[in-house]
Structure formats: C-alpha cells, structure tokens
C-alpha positions in Angstrom: -12.5 -28.7 -13.5 -10.6 -25.3 -13.3 -7.6 -26.9 -11.7 -7.1 -29.6 -14.4 -7.9 -32.5 -12.2 -9.7 -35.4 -13.8 -11.6 -35.9 -10.6 -13.8 -33.9 -8.4 -11.8 -31.6 -6.0 -13.0 -29.7 -2.9 -11.0 -27.8 -0.5 -11.7 -27.7 3.3 -14.4 -25.3 4.0 -17.3 -24.8 6.5 -19.7 -26.5 4.1 -17.9 -29.8 4.1 -16.9 -29.8 7.8 -13.4 -28.7 7.0 -12.7 -32.1 5.4 -9.5 -32.7 3.5 -10.9 -35.9 2.0 -11.3 -34.4 -1.6 -8.5 -31.9 -1.2 -5.7 -34.0 -2.5 -3.0 -33.5 -5.0 -2.6 -36.2 -7.6 1.1 -36.0 -8.4 1.1 -39.3 -10.2 -0.7 -37.8 -13.1 2.6 -36.3 -14.4 3.9 -39.9 -14.8 1.2 -41.1 -17.1 2.3 -40.7 -20.7 -1.3 -40.8 -22.0 -2.0 -37.6 -20.1 -0.5 -34.1 -20.8 0.0 -33.1 -17.1 3.7 -33.7 -17.5 4.0 -30.5 -19.7 2.2 -28.4 -17.1 4.5 -29.8 -14.4 7.5 -29.1 -16.5 6.3 -25.6 -17.1 5.7 -25.1 -13.4 9.2 -26.4 -12.6 10.9 -24.1 -15.1 9.0 -21.1 -13.9 10.0 -21.8 -10.4 13.6 -22.2 -11.5 13.5 -18.9 -13.4 12.0 -17.1 -10.5 14.8 -18.3 -8.2 17.2 -17.0 -10.7 15.6 -13.7 -11.4 13.7 -13.0 -8.2 10.8 -11.1 -9.7 8.3 -12.1 -7.0 10.4 -10.4 -4.3 11.3 -7.4 -6.4 9.9 -4.0 -5.2 7.0 -2.7 -7.3 
C-alpha cells in the first residue's frame, strides 16, 4: 500500500466505527534483515536529527 506496510492498513474513520484494529504501526519490520524498512527508518531518524539541528520546520516562511 501507499504507506509501505506489507499488510492491510485502515485508520479510524466513520466507515469502520472509528476502530483502531487495523491502524497499527509495525515497528518490528525494521529489525528484519530480509526487508528494507530499516533504510527508511534510518532516513526518517536522520531527517529528524537534521531538523532538530537546523530547525527548518519552525523557520518563518
């Protein structure tokens, strides 16, 4: 799917009775060496560190 999850994902909404059953993050995927999620996780971590250092999200536009 568009979020890169190997399983079906559905966020709470009126159509599913605001259920969180399928709205789960699968953090264990980054630990599986057969998958490539660790690279996406590393990129996300590094971007967050860079933003902390540079602060572009809070900069005036």
